[in-house]
N, CA and C atoms as an extended XYZ file, in Angstrom:
219
Properties=species:S:1:pos:R:3:atomname:S:1:resname:S:1:resid:I:1 pbc="F F F"
N         0.809       -1.179        0.000 N   GLY     1
C         0.000        0.000        0.000 CA  GLY     1
C         0.858        1.250        0.000 C   GLY     1
N         0.567        2.062        0.955 N   GLY     2
C         1.266        3.334        1.047 CA  GLY     2
C         0.354        4.466        0.630 C   GLY     2
N         0.621        5.601        1.161 N   THR     3
C        -0.191        6.779        0.908 CA  THR     3
C         0.506        7.680       -0.107 C   THR     3
N        -0.218        8.190       -1.109 N   PRO     4
C         0.402        9.152       -2.034 CA  PRO     4
C         0.894       10.379       -1.276 C   PRO     4
N         1.896       11.020       -1.840 N   VAL     5
C         2.495       12.200       -1.231 CA  VAL     5
C         2.316       13.371       -2.180 C   VAL     5
N         1.936       14.528       -1.637 N   ARG     6
C         1.897       15.748       -2.440 CA  ARG     6
C         3.232       16.458       -2.264 C   ARG     6
N         3.921       16.682       -3.363 N   LEU     7
C         5.223       17.336       -3.340 CA  LEU     7
C         5.117       18.756       -3.873 C   LEU     7
N         5.861       19.651       -3.251 N   ARG     8
C         6.059       21.005       -3.778 CA  ARG     8
C         7.557       21.151       -3.986 C   ARG     8
N         7.957       21.305       -5.233 N   ILE     9
C         9.373       21.421       -5.580 CA  ILE     9
C         9.597       22.818       -6.133 C   ILE     9
N        10.547       23.543       -5.546 N   GLU    10
C        10.876       24.888       -6.002 CA  GLU    10
C        12.310       24.906       -6.508 C   GLU    10
N        12.500       25.511       -7.655 N   GLU    11
C        13.827       25.612       -8.267 CA  GLU    11
C        14.045       27.066       -8.667 C   GLU    11
N        15.191       27.670       -8.273 N   PRO    12
C        15.425       29.048       -8.685 CA  PRO    12
C        15.613       29.159      -10.200 C   PRO    12
N        15.120       30.248      -10.761 N   VAL    13
C        15.284       30.510      -12.192 CA  VAL    13
C        16.723       30.989      -12.425 C   VAL    13
N        17.471       30.340      -13.341 N   PRO    14
C        18.815       30.843      -13.653 CA  PRO    14
C        18.748       32.289      -14.134 C   PRO    14
N        19.681       33.104      -13.653 N   GLN    15
C        19.681       34.534      -13.981 CA  GLN    15
C        20.938       34.886      -14.771 C   GLN    15
N        20.783       35.408      -15.984 N   PRO    16
C        21.973       35.867      -16.713 CA  PRO    16
C        22.533       37.119      -16.042 C   PRO    16
N        23.840       37.255      -16.071 N   ARG    17
C        24.462       38.412      -15.436 CA  ARG    17
C        24.672       39.567      -16.411 C   ARG    17
N        24.214       39.379      -17.631 N   ASP    18
C        24.388       40.400      -18.667 CA  ASP    18
C        23.084       40.483      -19.451 C   ASP    18
N        22.580       41.698      -19.663 N   GLN    19
C        21.283       41.839      -20.331 CA  GLN    19
C        21.314       41.415      -21.796 C   GLN    19
N        22.508       41.250      -22.377 N   ARG    20
C        22.597       40.782      -23.771 CA  ARG    20
C        22.377       39.276      -23.873 C   ARG    20
N        22.370       38.592      -22.750 N   ILE    21
C        22.137       37.138      -22.741 CA  ILE    21
C        20.644       36.888      -22.561 C   ILE    21
N        20.079       36.103      -23.451 N   LYS    22
C        18.657       35.750      -23.381 CA  LYS    22
C        18.539       34.260      -23.089 C   LYS    22
N        17.761       33.910      -22.069 N   LEU    23
C        17.529       32.522      -21.703 CA  LEU    23
C        16.067       32.167      -21.959 C   LEU    23
N        15.834       30.964      -22.471 N   SER    24
C        14.478       30.433      -22.558 CA  SER    24
C        14.509       29.003      -22.028 C   SER    24
N        13.381       28.568      -21.490 N   PHE    25
C        13.335       27.304      -20.762 CA  PHE    25
C        12.291       26.377      -21.361 C   PHE    25
N        12.616       25.089      -21.326 N   LYS    26
C        11.679       24.046      -21.730 CA  LYS    26
C        11.594       23.065      -20.568 C   LYS    26
N        10.369       22.805      -20.111 N   HIS    27
C        10.179       21.934      -18.953 CA  HIS    27
C         9.326       20.734      -19.326 C   HIS    27
N         9.573       19.624      -18.648 N   ASN    28
C         8.730       18.439      -18.752 CA  ASN    28
C         8.672       17.788      -17.380 C   ASN    28
N         7.573       17.895      -16.664 N   PRO    29
C         6.346       18.610      -17.010 CA  PRO    29
C         6.497       20.115      -16.810 C   PRO    29
N         5.547       20.864      -17.338 N   GLU    30
C         5.549       22.314      -17.129 CA  GLU    30
C         5.356       22.608      -15.641 C   GLU    30
N         5.986       23.669      -15.137 N   PRO    31
C         5.761       24.038      -13.738 CA  PRO    31
C         4.299       24.406      -13.487 C   PRO    31
N         3.850       24.146      -12.276 N   SER    32
C         2.504       24.547      -11.858 CA  SER    32
C         2.428       26.059      -11.695 C   SER    32
N         3.545       26.655      -11.256 N   GLU    33
C         3.635       28.104      -11.074 CA  GLU    33
C         5.024       28.530      -11.524 C   GLU    33
N         5.132       29.767      -12.003 N   LYS    34
C         6.454       30.319      -12.277 CA  LYS    34
C         6.398       31.827      -12.196 C   LYS    34
N         7.507       32.407      -11.738 N   ASP    35
C         7.653       33.853      -11.734 CA  ASP    35
C         9.104       34.157      -12.091 C   ASP    35
N         9.533       35.393      -11.915 N   ALA    36
C        10.889       35.774      -12.323 CA  ALA    36
C        11.961       35.101      -11.470 C   ALA    36
N        11.603       34.631      -10.280 N   ALA    37
C        12.595       34.098       -9.351 CA  ALA    37
C        12.609       32.580       -9.243 C   ALA    37
N        11.449       31.926       -9.469 N   LYS    38
C        11.410       30.487       -9.219 CA  LYS    38
C        10.404       29.765      -10.105 C   LYS    38
N        10.693       28.477      -10.307 N   PHE    39
C         9.751       27.541      -10.905 CA  PHE    39
C         9.225       26.674       -9.762 C   PHE    39
N         7.925       26.357       -9.788 N   VAL    40
C         7.318       25.541       -8.737 CA  VAL    40
C         6.518       24.417       -9.392 C   VAL    40
N         6.763       23.195       -8.935 N   TRP    41
C         5.984       22.043       -9.367 CA  TRP    41
C         5.198       21.515       -8.173 C   TRP    41
N         3.913       21.245       -8.375 N   LEU    42
C         3.077       20.581       -7.387 CA  LEU    42
C         2.711       19.223       -7.966 C   LEU    42
N         3.182       18.164       -7.327 N   LEU    43
C         3.005       16.814       -7.865 CA  LEU    43
C         2.414       15.898       -6.810 C   LEU    43
N         1.479       15.061       -7.244 N   ASP    44
C         0.989       13.980       -6.388 CA  ASP    44
C         1.722       12.719       -6.808 C   ASP    44
N         2.465       12.150       -5.892 N   LEU    45
C         3.298       10.993       -6.216 CA  LEU    45
C         2.795        9.773       -5.456 C   LEU    45
N         2.380        8.723       -6.184 N   PRO    46
C         1.960        7.505       -5.506 CA  PRO    46
C         3.124        6.897       -4.716 C   PRO    46
N         2.786        6.147       -3.693 N   ALA    47
C         3.809        5.507       -2.862 CA  ALA    47
C         4.745        4.654       -3.724 C   ALA    47
N         6.025        4.747       -3.440 N   MET    48
C         7.064        3.939       -4.085 CA  MET    48
C         7.252        4.246       -5.572 C   MET    48
N         6.777        5.392       -6.036 N   GLN    49
C         6.948        5.768       -7.440 CA  GLN    49
C         7.997        6.867       -7.565 C   GLN    49
N         8.518        7.017       -8.796 N   LYS    50
C         9.487        8.068       -9.085 CA  LYS    50
C         8.898        8.997      -10.132 C   LYS    50
N         9.379       10.245      -10.128 N   LYS    51
C         8.967       11.217      -11.140 CA  LYS    51
C        10.186       12.024      -11.539 C   LYS    51
N        10.423       12.161      -12.826 N   ASP    52
C        11.512       12.993      -13.335 CA  ASP    52
C        10.966       14.356      -13.726 C   ASP    52
N        11.739       15.387      -13.402 N   ILE    53
C        11.457       16.742      -13.875 CA  ILE    53
C        12.651       17.155      -14.717 C   ILE    53
N        12.390       17.467      -15.976 N   GLU    54
C        13.471       17.853      -16.890 CA  GLU    54
C        13.327       19.329      -17.236 C   GLU    54
N        14.445       20.036      -17.200 N   THR    55
C        14.478       21.433      -17.606 CA  THR    55
C        15.611       21.618      -18.603 C   THR    55
N        15.285       22.176      -19.756 N   GLY    56
C        16.295       22.520      -20.757 CA  GLY    56
C        16.405       24.028      -20.835 C   GLY    56
N        17.605       24.511      -21.120 N   ILE    57
C        17.837       25.948      -21.217 CA  ILE    57
C        18.435       26.257      -22.581 C   ILE    57
N        17.791       27.158      -23.316 N   ASP    58
C        18.358       27.700      -24.557 CA  ASP    58
C        18.952       29.058      -24.223 C   ASP    58
N        20.164       29.294      -24.698 N   LEU    59
C        20.880       30.525      -24.389 CA  LEU    59
C        21.250       31.217      -25.687 C   LEU    59
N        20.957       32.510      -25.776 N   GLU    60
C        21.395       33.327      -26.908 CA  GLU    60
C        22.284       34.439      -26.370 C   GLU    60
N        23.448       34.599      -26.996 N   ALA    61
C        24.384       35.651      -26.588 CA  ALA    61
C        25.140       36.108      -27.828 C   ALA    61
N        25.692       37.329      -27.792 N   PRO    62
C        26.499       37.789      -28.923 CA  PRO    62
C        27.668       36.839      -29.190 C   PRO    62
N        27.999       36.666      -30.461 N   ALA    63
C        29.050       35.715      -30.846 CA  ALA    63
C        30.405       36.053      -30.230 C   ALA    63
N        30.666       37.334      -29.987 N   ASP    64
C        31.981       37.722      -29.467 CA  ASP    64
C        32.028       37.759      -27.930 C   ASP    64
N        30.952       37.355      -27.286 N   MET    65
C        30.923       37.377      -25.818 CA  MET    65
C        31.583       36.116      -25.275 C   MET    65
N        32.516       36.284      -24.344 N   HIS    66
C        33.149       35.133      -23.685 CA  HIS    66
C        32.213       34.641      -22.594 C   HIS    66
N        31.807       33.385      -22.695 N   LEU    67
C        30.889       32.815      -21.711 CA  LEU    67
C        31.635       31.831      -20.825 C   LEU    67
N        31.471       31.972      -19.521 N   ASP    68
C        32.026       31.010      -18.559 CA  ASP    68
C        30.843       30.386      -17.848 C   ASP    68
N        30.576       29.129      -18.157 N   PHE    69
C        29.427       28.446      -17.571 CA  PHE    69
C        29.697       27.979      -16.149 C   PHE    69
N        30.954       28.021      -15.728 N   GLY    70
C        31.283       27.632      -14.372 CA  GLY    70
C        31.243       26.134      -14.135 C   GLY    70
N        31.056       25.352      -15.211 N   TRP    71
C        31.003       23.905      -15.068 CA  TRP    71
C        32.418       23.359      -14.961 C   TRP    71
N        32.573       22.352      -14.151 N   ARG    72
C        33.877       21.687      -14.041 CA  ARG    72
C        34.065       20.785      -15.247 C   ARG    72
N        35.286       20.749      -15.741 N   ARG    73
C        35.563       19.936      -16.926 CA  ARG    73
C        36.251       18.658      -16.544 C   ARG    73
């Protein structure tokens, strides 16, 4: 058995540090709520089940701009 759980997941919206950088987001599933600061998902999850939330980010910036993503290589 088990009882379903209602989850509230909040994720901060990535913020570009330069106004010439444009970000757009693709989510699966779409957030239940979103504003300039956060994405929020409200999910009912059956007992012993898993749920994936995928977020993709498209980034547009000038070709001559040096971008440091801060990712470790």
